[in-house]
ZALO-943019 format. One record per residue (C-alpha): chain; x, y, z. Coordinates in steps of 0.2 Angstrom, whole numbers. Layout:
<sites>
chain, X, Y, Z
A, X, Y, Z;
...
</sites>
This chain:
<sites>
chain, X, Y, Z
A, 414, -88, -235;
A, 418, -69, -236;
A, 436, -64, -234;
A, 440, -55, -217;
A, 437, -36, -218;
A, 430, -38, -236;
A, 448, -37, -243;
A, 448, -39, -261;
A, 464, -31, -269;
A, 483, -32, -265;
A, 496, -28, -252;
A, 512, -35, -246;
A, 517, -50, -235;
A, 534, -50, -227;
A, 543, -64, -218;
A, 556, -58, -206;
A, 567, -72, -201;
A, 575, -85, -212;
A, 563, -86, -227;
A, 572, -84, -244;
A, 578, -91, -260;
A, 590, -82, -272;
A, 599, -66, -272;
A, 611, -54, -277;
A, 627, -47, -269;
A, 629, -44, -251;
A, 625, -27, -244;
A, 608, -19, -244;
A, 596, -32, -251;
A, 581, -30, -263;
A, 568, -42, -257;
A, 554, -50, -266;
A, 547, -38, -279;
A, 533, -43, -291;
A, 520, -30, -294;
A, 506, -36, -307;
A, 492, -27, -297;
A, 500, -13, -289;
A, 508, -20, -273;
A, 505, -39, -272;
A, 522, -44, -268;
A, 529, -56, -255;
A, 542, -48, -245;
A, 554, -59, -237;
A, 572, -59, -232;
A, 587, -67, -224;
A, 602, -58, -217;
A, 614, -67, -229;
A, 603, -70, -244;
A, 590, -59, -253;
A, 577, -66, -264;
A, 570, -63, -281;
A, 569, -47, -290;
A, 560, -45, -307;
A, 546, -50, -318;
A, 547, -53, -337;
A, 533, -49, -349;
A, 540, -61, -362;
A, 526, -71, -371;
A, 537, -86, -373;
A, 554, -92, -367;
A, 566, -96, -382;
A, 582, -99, -372;
A, 591, -100, -389;
A, 588, -82, -393;
A, 604, -72, -394;
A, 597, -55, -398;
A, 588, -46, -384;
A, 578, -30, -386;
A, 579, -19, -370;
A, 563, -11, -374;
A, 554, -28, -373;
A, 564, -38, -360;
A, 565, -33, -342;
A, 578, -45, -336;
A, 584, -40, -319;
A, 572, -26, -316;
A, 556, -24, -308;
A, 541, -19, -317;
A, 524, -12, -310;
A, 507, -6, -315;
A, 506, 11, -307;
A, 491, 21, -303;
A, 489, 40, -304;
A, 477, 42, -290;
A, 483, 30, -277;
A, 500, 27, -268;
A, 510, 12, -274;
A, 523, 2, -264;
A, 536, -3, -276;
A, 550, -11, -266;
A, 556, -15, -248;
A, 575, -17, -244;
A, 583, -23, -228;
A, 597, -12, -222;
A, 604, -17, -206;
A, 589, -18, -194;
A, 578, -6, -204;
A, 566, -9, -218;
A, 568, 4, -232;
A, 552, 7, -243;
A, 551, 15, -260;
A, 534, 21, -264;
A, 526, 32, -277;
A, 514, 46, -271;
A, 501, 55, -282;
A, 505, 74, -283;
A, 490, 80, -274;
A, 494, 70, -258;
A, 500, 80, -243;
A, 502, 66, -230;
A, 504, 47, -230;
A, 504, 33, -217;
A, 512, 16, -218;
A, 500, 3, -209;
A, 504, -14, -205;
A, 497, -30, -197;
A, 503, -47, -192;
A, 489, -57, -202;
A, 473, -55, -212;
A, 462, -54, -196;
A, 472, -42, -186;
A, 469, -23, -184;
A, 479, -12, -194;
A, 493, -2, -184;
A, 502, 14, -189;
A, 520, 10, -193;
A, 525, 28, -198;
A, 518, 44, -204;
A, 526, 56, -217;
A, 523, 73, -224;
A, 524, 73, -243;
A, 534, 86, -253;
A, 524, 96, -265;
A, 522, 87, -281;
A, 523, 69, -274;
A, 533, 57, -284;
A, 545, 43, -278;
A, 549, 43, -260;
A, 560, 32, -249;
A, 558, 30, -230;
A, 563, 18, -217;
A, 555, 10, -202;
A, 563, -2, -189;
A, 560, -21, -194;
A, 545, -27, -185;
A, 547, -41, -172;
A, 533, -52, -181;
A, 538, -67, -191;
A, 527, -60, -205;
A, 517, -44, -209;
A, 506, -36, -221;
A, 508, -17, -226;
A, 498, -4, -235;
A, 499, 15, -238;
A, 485, 27, -232;
A, 486, 44, -239;
A, 476, 60, -235;
A, 472, 71, -250;
A, 469, 90, -249;
A, 450, 93, -246;
A, 446, 74, -250;
A, 444, 57, -242;
A, 458, 45, -238;
A, 465, 34, -252;
A, 472, 17, -249;
A, 485, 7, -259;
A, 476, -8, -265;
A, 476, -24, -254;
A, 480, -42, -256;
A, 470, -53, -268;
A, 468, -70, -261;
A, 459, -86, -262;
A, 450, -96, -248;
A, 452, -115, -248;
A, 450, -128, -234;
A, 464, -131, -222;
A, 478, -143, -228;
A, 473, -154, -213;
A, 457, -162, -220;
A, 451, -176, -208;
A, 444, -190, -218;
A, 439, -208, -214;
A, 457, -213, -216;
A, 464, -214, -198;
A, 481, -207, -205;
A, 473, -191, -210;
A, 472, -186, -191;
A, 491, -185, -190;
A, 495, -178, -208;
A, 492, -163, -219;
A, 495, -162, -237;
A, 498, -148, -250;
A, 495, -156, -267;
A, 500, -145, -282;
A, 495, -149, -300;
A, 497, -136, -314;
A, 506, -130, -330;
A, 523, -121, -328;
A, 531, -111, -341;
A, 546, -102, -333;
A, 551, -98, -315;
A, 539, -98, -301;
A, 540, -99, -282;
A, 528, -103, -268;
A, 531, -98, -250;
A, 521, -108, -238;
A, 519, -105, -219;
A, 505, -109, -206;
A, 495, -95, -212;
A, 494, -97, -231;
A, 504, -99, -247;
A, 510, -84, -258;
A, 514, -86, -276;
A, 528, -76, -284;
A, 531, -76, -303;
A, 549, -73, -309;
A, 552, -77, -328;
A, 542, -80, -344;
A, 523, -84, -343;
A, 512, -86, -329;
A, 504, -104, -327;
A, 491, -107, -341;
A, 474, -107, -333;
A, 471, -112, -315;
A, 483, -123, -305;
A, 475, -134, -292;
A, 479, -136, -273;
A, 471, -151, -265;
A, 458, -151, -280;
A, 454, -132, -277;
A, 457, -120, -292;
A, 469, -106, -289;
A, 473, -93, -303;
A, 489, -85, -295;
A, 490, -71, -309;
A, 473, -65, -302;
A, 475, -69, -284;
A, 492, -74, -278;
A, 489, -77, -260;
A, 480, -94, -254;
A, 473, -95, -236;
A, 459, -101, -226;
A, 447, -93, -213;
A, 438, -99, -198;
A, 443, -110, -183;
A, 455, -121, -193;
A, 471, -114, -199;
A, 478, -116, -217;
A, 491, -127, -209;
A, 488, -129, -190;
A, 502, -126, -178;
A, 502, -144, -173;
A, 510, -148, -190;
A, 529, -146, -193;
A, 536, -135, -207;
A, 554, -142, -203;
A, 550, -160, -206;
A, 539, -158, -222;
A, 543, -170, -235;
A, 542, -167, -254;
A, 535, -180, -265;
A, 539, -176, -284;
A, 525, -184, -295;
A, 528, -175, -312;
A, 539, -162, -320;
A, 553, -162, -333;
A, 564, -149, -324;
A, 566, -142, -306;
A, 555, -145, -292;
A, 564, -140, -276;
A, 560, -137, -258;
A, 570, -125, -247;
A, 567, -125, -228;
A, 568, -109, -217;
A, 564, -107, -199;
A, 547, -100, -202;
A, 542, -105, -220;
A, 544, -117, -234;
A, 549, -111, -252;
A, 544, -122, -267;
A, 554, -118, -282;
A, 547, -122, -299;
A, 558, -119, -314;
A, 554, -125, -332;
A, 569, -119, -342;
A, 564, -129, -358;
A, 554, -120, -372;
A, 535, -121, -370;
A, 525, -126, -355;
A, 524, -142, -345;
A, 514, -150, -332;
A, 521, -151, -314;
A, 513, -161, -300;
A, 520, -163, -282;
A, 514, -166, -264;
A, 521, -159, -248;
A, 517, -170, -233;
A, 517, -162, -216;
A, 519, -173, -200;
A, 515, -168, -182;
A, 526, -155, -174;
A, 537, -162, -160;
A, 549, -155, -148;
A, 567, -153, -154;
A, 579, -165, -145;
A, 593, -156, -136;
A, 609, -155, -147;
A, 627, -154, -142;
A, 637, -138, -144;
A, 645, -140, -161;
A, 659, -126, -162;
A, 667, -134, -177;
A, 660, -129, -194;
A, 666, -132, -212;
A, 660, -124, -228;
A, 657, -128, -246;
A, 658, -115, -259;
A, 652, -118, -276;
A, 655, -107, -291;
A, 650, -109, -310;
A, 643, -100, -325;
A, 625, -107, -328;
A, 615, -107, -344;
A, 600, -119, -341;
A, 596, -131, -328;
A, 608, -142, -318;
A, 609, -152, -302;
A, 623, -158, -291;
A, 622, -172, -278;
A, 634, -171, -264;
A, 639, -186, -253;
A, 654, -189, -242;
A, 662, -199, -255;
A, 659, -188, -271;
A, 650, -175, -280;
A, 640, -180, -295;
A, 634, -167, -309;
A, 618, -169, -319;
A, 615, -158, -333;
A, 597, -155, -339;
A, 595, -141, -352;
A, 604, -129, -363;
A, 623, -127, -361;
A, 634, -136, -350;
A, 641, -125, -336;
A, 659, -119, -336;
A, 671, -111, -323;
A, 665, -124, -311;
A, 674, -126, -294;
A, 670, -134, -277;
A, 680, -125, -263;
A, 692, -119, -275;
A, 695, -136, -283;
A, 692, -134, -302;
A, 680, -146, -310;
A, 678, -149, -329;
A, 661, -156, -330;
A, 662, -158, -349;
A, 676, -172, -345;
A, 668, -180, -330;
A, 652, -178, -321;
A, 660, -185, -305;
A, 672, -177, -293;
A, 679, -189, -280;
A, 681, -182, -263;
A, 699, -188, -260;
A, 717, -183, -263;
A, 720, -166, -271;
A, 701, -165, -275;
A, 696, -166, -257;
A, 682, -153, -255;
A, 674, -159, -238;
A, 681, -167, -223;
A, 676, -185, -219;
A, 667, -181, -203;
A, 655, -168, -211;
A, 637, -169, -206;
A, 628, -166, -222;
A, 611, -165, -214;
A, 616, -149, -205;
A, 618, -140, -221;
A, 612, -122, -222;
A, 615, -108, -235;
A, 625, -94, -229;
A, 628, -85, -246;
A, 622, -86, -263;
A, 623, -76, -279;
A, 613, -78, -296;
A, 598, -71, -305;
A, 587, -86, -304;
A, 587, -103, -294;
A, 602, -108, -283;
A, 596, -119, -269;
A, 599, -135, -259;
A, 590, -148, -249;
A, 595, -163, -239;
A, 587, -180, -244;
A, 591, -198, -245;
A, 607, -196, -235;
A, 614, -184, -248;
A, 614, -165, -252;
A, 604, -160, -268;
A, 609, -144, -275;
A, 599, -136, -289;
A, 603, -122, -302;
A, 592, -115, -315;
A, 595, -100, -326;
A, 579, -96, -335;
A, 582, -79, -343;
A, 591, -79, -360;
A, 610, -80, -359;
A, 620, -86, -344;
A, 624, -79, -327;
A, 638, -82, -313;
A, 631, -92, -298;
A, 639, -94, -281;
A, 632, -105, -267;
A, 641, -106, -250;
A, 634, -119, -238;
A, 640, -122, -220;
A, 640, -139, -211;
A, 643, -145, -193;
A, 658, -157, -190;
A, 653, -173, -181;
A, 664, -176, -166;
</sites>
């Protein structure tokens, strides 16, 4: 089946509500920036928490390496393949209620227009038009944040005495809907996203009802193709997965909020973060060399939310530590239990200001002078309100406990913070 509008290249997709893993400091926020083919980045954001920021060109991931060459390693910075004859969208930042774009424009361009649309089949709309100074170059401009939950953007430029030029557009793969009806009666009320592939670094997949978007963060891209429900996907070549026709990628009759993660294989982090309008799968393999990962996300029918009582009382849990590797933390009402996976044990660890030497004990009892949460906390109401760290800092509620994951894949260590708010049961 041919892609709509014959699109073959790359553009940007933005989620405008609560989609977002990982971030930096509060203030203006750099959203998702990964530009292997001009502009093929997923742009998503959350008021209190930005998302990932860079691409690393490293051929391998020797975490033990102590000497870094700035000319080789691009840790913490975005890198892009630029073009001399086309406009390039480099980044998008949320500042208040505006979106601030940073673009590069060729020197012979006199005017440029930012166009947007809500999905791959919608008509392009003009977001803003700009007169370009002589010589082109790097330009910043702002537009009001669209009201859509997500959007695609592209730049259209007018050259002097020439035809229009477009920034390249989204490369994507067409697969069948996640809701595949078979002879099994259960298939009519379930949809599945079944992933299997080799991971060698940090990768994230954002899933909503329209498709799935791959963002590569650290070290190598997956070797060869991964598979989704048996269909091959090479995200380095085409990093957006969708479907066309009458049946949606994930029909609206299926819920994102109640999706369940089934971990099948993987030696390090497979985490699922929920947002109001998307799911974010975080894959992080901090050990040297690649490894096979496999998981399923099960989607059940969407149901109306029951009315909830007003809960004015809220408590928070703030975690802080220096992370150099992969670690997880299980929080219950009774205690916090630390699990270290790879590289150095963390240090300068604290829970709500309570110091915790995880080298001496991996369990911190929630009692006495070590109390970090009240007895009547509702763990299932957990939501992230602040985070800091250059790689993975996320959480999910499962099996009556809060599972917190930290993974620092780049060489060296970084300071991480994660602040979570909870409702208090009355």
